[in-house]
MARSEFI-192741 format. One line per 4 residues: number of its first residue (from 1); their letters; for each residue x negated, y, z of N, C-alpha, C, O. Coordinates in nm, 2 decimals, always signed. Example, Ala and Ser with C-alpha at 12.3 -4.5 7.8 and 13.67 -1.06 7.14 Angstrom:
<rs>
1 = as = -1.32/-0.57/+0.78/-1.23/-0.45/+0.78/-1.32/-0.33/+0.78/-1.42/-0.33/+0.85  -1.28/-0.22/+0.71/-1.37/-0.11/+0.71/-1.29/+0.00/+0.79/-1.34/+0.11/+0.80
</rs>
This chain:
<rs>
1 = vprf = -0.88/+0.81/+1.92/-0.78/+0.88/+1.96/-0.74/+0.87/+2.15/-0.71/+0.76/+2.20  -0.75/+0.94/+2.18/-0.71/+0.94/+2.34/-0.56/+0.93/+2.36/-0.51/+0.85/+2.44  -0.49/+1.00/+2.27/-0.37/+1.02/+2.30/-0.31/+0.87/+2.31/-0.20/+0.87/+2.36  -0.35/+0.77/+2.28/-0.28/+0.64/+2.28/-0.41/+0.54/+2.29/-0.43/+0.44/+2.22
5 = qfdl = -0.48/+0.58/+2.37/-0.53/+0.48/+2.43/-0.67/+0.37/+2.30/-0.70/+0.25/+2.31  -0.71/+0.47/+2.22/-0.76/+0.38/+2.12/-0.85/+0.40/+2.05/-0.85/+0.49/+1.96  -0.95/+0.31/+2.09/-1.13/+0.36/+2.07/-1.15/+0.29/+1.94/-1.12/+0.17/+1.92  -1.20/+0.37/+1.82/-1.27/+0.37/+1.71/-1.41/+0.38/+1.70/-1.47/+0.47/+1.74
9 = ppyf = -1.45/+0.28/+1.65/-1.65/+0.28/+1.68/-1.65/+0.35/+1.54/-1.59/+0.33/+1.44  -1.79/+0.46/+1.60/-1.79/+0.59/+1.57/-1.84/+0.60/+1.36/-1.82/+0.70/+1.29  -1.91/+0.44/+1.30/-1.91/+0.40/+1.17/-1.81/+0.45/+1.16/-1.81/+0.57/+1.15  -1.69/+0.40/+1.17/-1.55/+0.39/+1.16/-1.51/+0.50/+1.06/-1.47/+0.49/+0.94
13 = inna = -1.53/+0.66/+1.17/-1.48/+0.76/+1.19/-1.56/+0.83/+1.06/-1.50/+0.89/+0.97  -1.71/+0.81/+1.07/-1.81/+0.89/+0.99/-1.75/+0.79/+0.90/-1.64/+0.84/+0.88  -1.75/+0.69/+0.84/-1.69/+0.59/+0.68/-1.59/+0.69/+0.68/-1.60/+0.74/+0.57  -1.49/+0.75/+0.74/-1.31/+0.80/+0.68/-1.38/+0.91/+0.62/-1.39/+0.93/+0.50
17 = rals = -1.43/+0.99/+0.74/-1.52/+1.13/+0.72/-1.54/+1.14/+0.57/-1.46/+1.18/+0.48  -1.66/+1.07/+0.55/-1.71/+1.07/+0.40/-1.60/+1.06/+0.30/-1.57/+1.15/+0.22  -1.53/+0.92/+0.33/-1.43/+0.90/+0.23/-1.34/+1.03/+0.17/-1.33/+1.05/+0.05  -1.28/+1.11/+0.26/-1.21/+1.21/+0.27/-1.26/+1.31/+0.19/-1.20/+1.35/+0.09
21 = tleg = -1.38/+1.33/+0.22/-1.46/+1.44/+0.18/-1.45/+1.41/+0.04/-1.38/+1.46/-0.05  -1.57/+1.29/+0.02/-1.56/+1.23/-0.17/-1.38/+1.24/-0.23/-1.36/+1.27/-0.34  -1.28/+1.22/-0.15/-1.14/+1.23/-0.19/-1.10/+1.41/-0.23/-1.02/+1.46/-0.30  -1.17/+1.45/-0.15/-1.13/+1.62/-0.14/-1.22/+1.68/-0.29/-1.18/+1.77/-0.36
25 = iakv = -1.32/+1.63/-0.30/-1.44/+1.66/-0.42/-1.35/+1.60/-0.56/-1.32/+1.66/-0.66  -1.34/+1.48/-0.54/-1.27/+1.41/-0.67/-1.15/+1.47/-0.70/-1.10/+1.43/-0.80  -1.07/+1.58/-0.61/-0.95/+1.63/-0.65/-0.94/+1.70/-0.70/-0.87/+1.71/-0.79  -1.06/+1.82/-0.63/-1.10/+1.92/-0.72/-1.16/+1.91/-0.88/-1.15/+1.98/-0.97
29 = ldps = -1.19/+1.84/-0.87/-1.20/+1.80/-0.97/-1.13/+1.74/-1.11/-1.14/+1.76/-1.24  -1.04/+1.67/-1.02/-0.97/+1.58/-1.10/-0.78/+1.61/-1.01/-0.75/+1.56/-0.90  -0.71/+1.68/-1.07/-0.64/+1.68/-0.90/-0.51/+1.56/-0.93/-0.42/+1.53/-0.86  -0.56/+1.51/-1.06/-0.43/+1.35/-1.06/-0.51/+1.25/-1.01/-0.47/+1.14/-1.03
33 = fnvl = -0.63/+1.26/-0.94/-0.73/+1.13/-0.90/-0.59/+1.07/-0.77/-0.48/+1.12/-0.75  -0.64/+0.99/-0.73/-0.53/+0.90/-0.65/-0.66/+0.76/-0.58/-0.67/+0.64/-0.61  -0.74/+0.85/-0.47/-0.83/+0.67/-0.43/-0.75/+0.57/-0.41/-0.77/+0.46/-0.47  -0.66/+0.59/-0.36/-0.55/+0.46/-0.35/-0.59/+0.34/-0.47/-0.60/+0.22/-0.44
37 = timy = -0.61/+0.41/-0.62/-0.55/+0.38/-0.74/-0.67/+0.28/-0.69/-0.67/+0.17/-0.66  -0.78/+0.35/-0.70/-0.91/+0.31/-0.71/-0.94/+0.21/-0.61/-1.02/+0.11/-0.64  -0.88/+0.21/-0.48/-0.90/+0.10/-0.37/-0.78/-0.04/-0.38/-0.77/-0.14/-0.32  -0.71/+0.01/-0.47/-0.64/-0.14/-0.46/-0.69/-0.24/-0.48/-0.69/-0.34/-0.41
41 = pyal = -0.74/-0.24/-0.63/-0.78/-0.36/-0.69/-0.84/-0.45/-0.55/-0.81/-0.56/-0.53  -0.94/-0.37/-0.47/-1.06/-0.41/-0.42/-1.00/-0.50/-0.31/-1.03/-0.62/-0.28  -0.89/-0.38/-0.23/-0.82/-0.44/-0.12/-0.74/-0.54/-0.13/-0.72/-0.61/-0.03  -0.67/-0.57/-0.27/-0.54/-0.69/-0.29/-0.62/-0.80/-0.28/-0.61/-0.88/-0.20
45 = nrll = -0.73/-0.80/-0.39/-0.86/-0.91/-0.39/-0.92/-0.95/-0.27/-0.96/-1.06/-0.27  -0.94/-0.87/-0.14/-0.99/-0.89/-0.04/-0.87/-0.98/-0.01/-0.88/-1.10/-0.05  -0.74/-0.93/+0.07/-0.68/-0.95/+0.14/-0.62/-1.07/+0.09/-0.57/-1.13/+0.19  -0.59/-1.13/-0.03/-0.56/-1.27/-0.11/-0.69/-1.33/-0.11/-0.69/-1.42/-0.02
49 = qnpt = -0.83/-1.32/-0.17/-0.94/-1.43/-0.12/-1.00/-1.45/+0.01/-1.06/-1.55/+0.02  -0.98/-1.36/+0.13/-1.05/-1.34/+0.24/-1.15/-1.43/+0.27/-1.16/-1.54/+0.33  -1.22/-1.35/+0.22/-1.37/-1.39/+0.24/-1.43/-1.48/+0.32/-1.51/-1.58/+0.30  -1.37/-1.42/+0.44/-1.43/-1.42/+0.55/-1.35/-1.54/+0.65/-1.37/-1.59/+0.75
53 = qspv = -1.26/-1.55/+0.57/-1.13/-1.68/+0.63/-1.11/-1.62/+0.77/-1.16/-1.68/+0.86  -1.07/-1.51/+0.80/-1.04/-1.47/+0.91/-0.87/-1.47/+0.93/-0.78/-1.43/+0.85  -0.87/-1.52/+1.07/-0.71/-1.57/+1.10/-0.66/-1.45/+1.09/-0.54/-1.45/+1.05  -0.72/-1.32/+1.12/-0.59/-1.20/+1.15/-0.57/-1.15/+1.00/-0.47/-1.08/+0.97
57 = vert = -0.68/-1.19/+0.90/-0.61/-1.14/+0.78/-0.54/-1.25/+0.70/-0.48/-1.22/+0.59  -0.53/-1.38/+0.76/-0.42/-1.47/+0.70/-0.32/-1.45/+0.75/-0.24/-1.43/+0.66  -0.28/-1.42/+0.90/-0.19/-1.40/+1.00/-0.12/-1.27/+0.93/+0.00/-1.28/+0.90  -0.18/-1.15/+0.89/-0.13/-1.07/+0.80/-0.06/-1.06/+0.67/+0.03/-0.98/+0.64
61 = lqtl = -0.14/-1.18/+0.60/-0.08/-1.19/+0.50/+0.08/-1.23/+0.50/+0.18/-1.18/+0.46  +0.03/-1.33/+0.57/+0.19/-1.45/+0.58/+0.24/-1.32/+0.64/+0.30/-1.25/+0.56  +0.24/-1.27/+0.75/+0.42/-1.20/+0.81/+0.47/-1.11/+0.70/+0.58/-1.08/+0.65  +0.29/-1.06/+0.65/+0.39/-0.92/+0.50/+0.49/-1.03/+0.44/+0.61/-0.99/+0.44
65 = irsn = +0.48/-1.20/+0.37/+0.54/-1.22/+0.26/+0.63/-1.33/+0.36/+0.69/-1.39/+0.27  +0.67/-1.38/+0.47/+0.71/-1.47/+0.53/+0.86/-1.43/+0.66/+0.87/-1.40/+0.78  +0.92/-1.46/+0.60/+1.02/-1.42/+0.74/+0.99/-1.50/+0.90/+0.90/-1.59/+0.93  +1.08/-1.46/+0.98/+1.04/-1.57/+1.10/+1.03/-1.70/+1.13/+0.98/-1.75/+1.23
69 = dgri = +1.10/-1.77/+1.03/+1.14/-1.89/+1.05/+1.05/-1.97/+0.97/+1.06/-2.10/+0.98  +0.94/-1.88/+0.87/+0.85/-1.90/+0.80/+0.81/-1.96/+0.63/+0.71/-2.01/+0.56  +0.93/-1.93/+0.63/+1.02/-1.96/+0.48/+0.99/-1.82/+0.39/+1.04/-1.71/+0.41  +0.95/-1.82/+0.34/+0.92/-1.76/+0.19/+1.02/-1.60/+0.17/+1.14/-1.61/+0.15
73 = drrk = +0.98/-1.50/+0.18/+1.09/-1.40/+0.19/+1.12/-1.29/+0.04/+1.07/-1.18/+0.03  +1.17/-1.32/-0.01/+1.20/-1.21/-0.12/+1.22/-1.13/-0.09/+1.15/-1.05/-0.15  +1.28/-1.08/-0.02/+1.26/-0.96/+0.00/+1.14/-0.86/+0.07/+1.11/-0.75/+0.06  +1.11/-0.92/+0.12/+0.93/-0.87/+0.18/+0.84/-0.87/+0.07/+0.77/-0.77/+0.06
77 = irrl = +0.84/-0.95/-0.01/+0.75/-0.97/-0.19/+0.79/-0.85/-0.23/+0.71/-0.76/-0.25  +0.94/-0.85/-0.25/+0.98/-0.72/-0.30/+0.97/-0.58/-0.28/+0.97/-0.49/-0.36  +0.96/-0.58/-0.18/+0.93/-0.43/-0.09/+0.79/-0.44/-0.09/+0.73/-0.33/-0.11  +0.71/-0.58/-0.08/+0.55/-0.58/-0.10/+0.53/-0.49/-0.26/+0.45/-0.40/-0.30
81 = lrds = +0.61/-0.55/-0.31/+0.50/-0.55/-0.47/+0.57/-0.38/-0.52/+0.51/-0.31/-0.61  +0.68/-0.33/-0.46/+0.73/-0.20/-0.45/+0.68/-0.12/-0.37/+0.69/+0.00/-0.42  +0.63/-0.13/-0.28/+0.51/+0.00/-0.24/+0.43/-0.06/-0.29/+0.45/+0.00/-0.39  +0.32/-0.16/-0.33/+0.21/-0.12/-0.35/+0.19/-0.09/-0.51/+0.08/-0.05/-0.55
85 = alis = +0.31/-0.10/-0.60/+0.35/-0.01/-0.75/+0.28/+0.17/-0.66/+0.17/+0.23/-0.67  +0.40/+0.19/-0.57/+0.39/+0.34/-0.52/+0.27/+0.39/-0.50/+0.24/+0.49/-0.57  +0.18/+0.31/-0.40/+0.11/+0.37/-0.34/-0.02/+0.35/-0.45/-0.10/+0.45/-0.46  -0.07/+0.23/-0.55/-0.14/+0.26/-0.60/-0.12/+0.33/-0.71/-0.21/+0.37/-0.78
89 = gvsk = +0.01/+0.35/-0.75/+0.04/+0.44/-0.91/+0.01/+0.36/-1.01/-0.01/+0.41/-1.12  +0.01/+0.19/-1.01/-0.01/+0.09/-1.08/+0.15/+0.05/-1.10/+0.24/+0.08/-1.02  +0.16/-0.01/-1.23/+0.28/-0.05/-1.26/+0.33/-0.17/-1.13/+0.26/-0.23/-1.06  +0.46/-0.19/-1.13/+0.46/-0.35/-1.06/+0.42/-0.45/-1.13/+0.36/-0.54/-1.07
93 = rrvv = +0.42/-0.46/-1.30/+0.36/-0.58/-1.37/+0.21/-0.56/-1.33/+0.18/-0.65/-1.25  +0.15/-0.50/-1.34/+0.03/-0.51/-1.30/+0.02/-0.53/-1.15/-0.10/-0.54/-1.13  +0.09/-0.54/-1.05/+0.03/-0.55/-0.92/+0.10/-0.73/-1.00/+0.04/-0.78/-1.09  +0.17/-0.77/-0.97/+0.22/-0.92/-1.04/+0.04/-0.97/-1.12/-0.02/-1.06/-1.07
97 = wdvv = +0.00/-0.90/-1.21/-0.10/-0.95/-1.31/-0.21/-0.95/-1.19/-0.29/-1.04/-1.17  -0.22/-0.83/-1.14/-0.36/-0.81/-1.04/-0.39/-1.00/-0.93/-0.49/-1.08/-0.91  -0.22/-0.99/-0.88/-0.25/-1.11/-0.78/-0.25/-1.27/-0.84/-0.29/-1.36/-0.77  -0.20/-1.29/-0.96/-0.20/-1.42/-1.03/-0.31/-1.39/-1.05/-0.37/-1.47/-0.99
101 = ktkp = -0.42/-1.28/-1.11/-0.53/-1.35/-1.17/-0.63/-1.42/-1.08/-0.72/-1.50/-1.11  -0.59/-1.38/-0.97/-0.72/-1.44/-0.81/-0.65/-1.60/-0.80/-0.53/-1.63/-0.79  -0.74/-1.67/-0.80/-0.74/-1.81/-0.76/-0.63/-1.81/-0.64/-0.52/-1.87/-0.67  -0.65/-1.74/-0.48/-0.53/-1.75/-0.38/-0.38/-1.68/-0.45/-0.27/-1.67/-0.39
105 = grkl = -0.41/-1.63/-0.54/-0.26/-1.58/-0.60/-0.20/-1.69/-0.68/-0.08/-1.71/-0.69  -0.27/-1.74/-0.73/-0.20/-1.81/-0.78/-0.14/-1.92/-0.71/-0.04/-1.99/-0.74  -0.19/-1.92/-0.63/-0.17/-2.07/-0.52/-0.05/-2.01/-0.43/+0.04/-2.08/-0.37  -0.06/-1.87/-0.41/+0.08/-1.81/-0.39/+0.21/-1.80/-0.44/+0.31/-1.77/-0.38
109 = trsi = +0.18/-1.83/-0.62/+0.27/-1.83/-0.69/+0.28/-1.92/-0.61/+0.30/-1.91/-0.49  +0.26/-2.03/-0.68/+0.27/-2.19/-0.67/+0.34/-2.21/-0.56/+0.43/-2.29/-0.58  +0.34/-2.16/-0.42/+0.43/-2.17/-0.30/+0.53/-2.13/-0.33/+0.62/-2.19/-0.28  +0.56/-2.03/-0.42/+0.68/-1.95/-0.41/+0.77/-2.04/-0.50/+0.88/-2.07/-0.48
113 = lged = +0.70/-2.07/-0.61/+0.81/-2.16/-0.71/+0.84/-2.28/-0.63/+0.95/-2.32/-0.60  +0.71/-2.35/-0.58/+0.76/-2.48/-0.50/+0.90/-2.49/-0.44/+1.00/-2.55/-0.47  +0.84/-2.33/-0.30/+0.98/-2.34/-0.26/+1.13/-2.32/-0.30/+1.24/-2.36/-0.26  +1.08/-2.22/-0.40/+1.24/-2.21/-0.51/+1.29/-2.35/-0.57/+1.41/-2.38/-0.57
117 = frml = +1.17/-2.44/-0.63/+1.23/-2.56/-0.70/+1.29/-2.66/-0.54/+1.42/-2.67/-0.54  +1.23/-2.70/-0.46/+1.30/-2.72/-0.37/+1.43/-2.71/-0.29/+1.50/-2.80/-0.23  +1.45/-2.57/-0.30/+1.62/-2.51/-0.24/+1.70/-2.56/-0.37/+1.82/-2.59/-0.37  +1.62/-2.56/-0.46/+1.71/-2.61/-0.61/+1.75/-2.71/-0.61/+1.87/-2.72/-0.66
121 = lkgn = +1.68/-2.87/-0.56/+1.71/-2.95/-0.56/+1.78/-2.97/-0.46/+1.89/-3.03/-0.46  +1.76/-2.92/-0.37/+1.87/-2.94/-0.18/+2.03/-2.85/-0.22/+2.11/-2.81/-0.14  +2.03/-2.85/-0.40/+2.17/-2.72/-0.39/+2.18/-2.62/-0.26/+2.28/-2.57/-0.21  +2.05/-2.59/-0.23/+2.08/-2.54/-0.05/+2.20/-2.53/+0.02/+2.27/-2.44/+0.05
125 = grrn = +2.21/-2.67/+0.03/+2.31/-2.70/+0.10/+2.47/-2.69/+0.07/+2.56/-2.73/+0.15  +2.49/-2.62/-0.03/+2.59/-2.62/-0.08/+2.63/-2.70/-0.21/+2.54/-2.73/-0.28  +2.77/-2.75/-0.25/+2.77/-2.83/-0.38/+2.89/-2.70/-0.52/+2.98/-2.63/-0.54  +2.77/-2.77/-0.57/+2.81/-2.61/-0.70/+2.93/-2.72/-0.78/+2.88/-2.81/-0.85
129 = nalt = +3.08/-2.68/-0.77/+3.13/-2.74/-0.88/+3.17/-2.68/-1.00/+3.24/-2.58/-0.98  +3.14/-2.71/-1.15/+3.17/-2.66/-1.21/+3.36/-2.68/-1.30/+3.40/-2.63/-1.40  +3.40/-2.77/-1.22/+3.54/-2.73/-1.26/+3.63/-2.69/-1.10/+3.65/-2.76/-1.00  +3.68/-2.54/-1.13/+3.74/-2.52/-1.05/+3.92/-2.45/-1.08/+3.95/-2.34/-1.14
133 = dgrr = +4.00/-2.56/-1.01/+4.17/-2.51/-1.05/+4.16/-2.57/-1.19/+4.17/-2.49/-1.28  +4.13/-2.70/-1.22/+4.10/-2.70/-1.37/+4.07/-2.66/-1.49/+4.07/-2.71/-1.60  +4.05/-2.53/-1.43/+3.97/-2.43/-1.59/+3.77/-2.45/-1.52/+3.71/-2.46/-1.42  +3.76/-2.43/-1.65/+3.57/-2.46/-1.64/+3.52/-2.31/-1.58/+3.60/-2.22/-1.62
137 = qkrk = +3.44/-2.27/-1.52/+3.39/-2.16/-1.50/+3.27/-2.15/-1.50/+3.20/-2.21/-1.42  +3.22/-2.08/-1.61/+3.04/-2.06/-1.58/+2.95/-2.03/-1.46/+2.94/-1.94/-1.38  +2.90/-2.12/-1.49/+2.79/-2.20/-1.36/+2.69/-2.05/-1.34/+2.66/-1.99/-1.44  +2.66/-2.01/-1.24/+2.60/-1.89/-1.22/+2.44/-2.00/-1.21/+2.45/-2.10/-1.14
141 = kkwf = +2.31/-1.98/-1.27/+2.16/-2.00/-1.25/+2.12/-1.92/-1.09/+2.14/-1.82/-1.02  +2.06/-2.02/-1.08/+2.04/-1.98/-0.95/+1.85/-2.00/-0.96/+1.79/-2.08/-0.89  +1.82/-1.91/-1.04/+1.67/-1.92/-1.09/+1.67/-1.79/-0.96/+1.77/-1.73/-0.92  +1.54/-1.79/-0.92/+1.47/-1.68/-0.84/+1.34/-1.57/-0.94/+1.22/-1.60/-0.93
145 = ylel = +1.37/-1.51/-0.98/+1.20/-1.41/-1.07/+1.23/-1.27/-0.92/+1.33/-1.21/-0.86  +1.06/-1.27/-0.93/+1.03/-1.14/-0.89/+1.12/-1.02/-1.00/+1.14/-1.03/-1.12  +1.15/-0.90/-0.89/+1.25/-0.84/-1.01/+1.13/-0.72/-1.02/+1.11/-0.64/-0.93  +1.06/-0.72/-1.14/+0.98/-0.61/-1.18/+0.98/-0.50/-1.27/+0.89/-0.42/-1.27
</rs>
């Protein structure tokens, strides 16, 4: 891509051409074919498992789910979940299931739940009173769930 001074290796360009040709043929045979639906499970599994222990892949994953202060960002996770479902054409529940069924996905889930549990124990820095002005008010539960 000369305009941006960005060089791609020839094998990458050849692979991209081959994939786009195969996708074109598949679309002619089945107009509802979506290559991302086929690639999604592999890409998700590869990102979560990071078999080569690449620091770039790990940093990418952490950037996708954490805020600048290093805490897990629920909005980023919801956005990632929504985008993954839209791009791949599968349901959000399927995306969650695909994450949870991998060992690193379970580790990620435990870390999200652990952070939530710590926040609940701390009370998020605020004191929640059940009684206000002599009237009993219902306490809002501060449980955090991924919105499916």
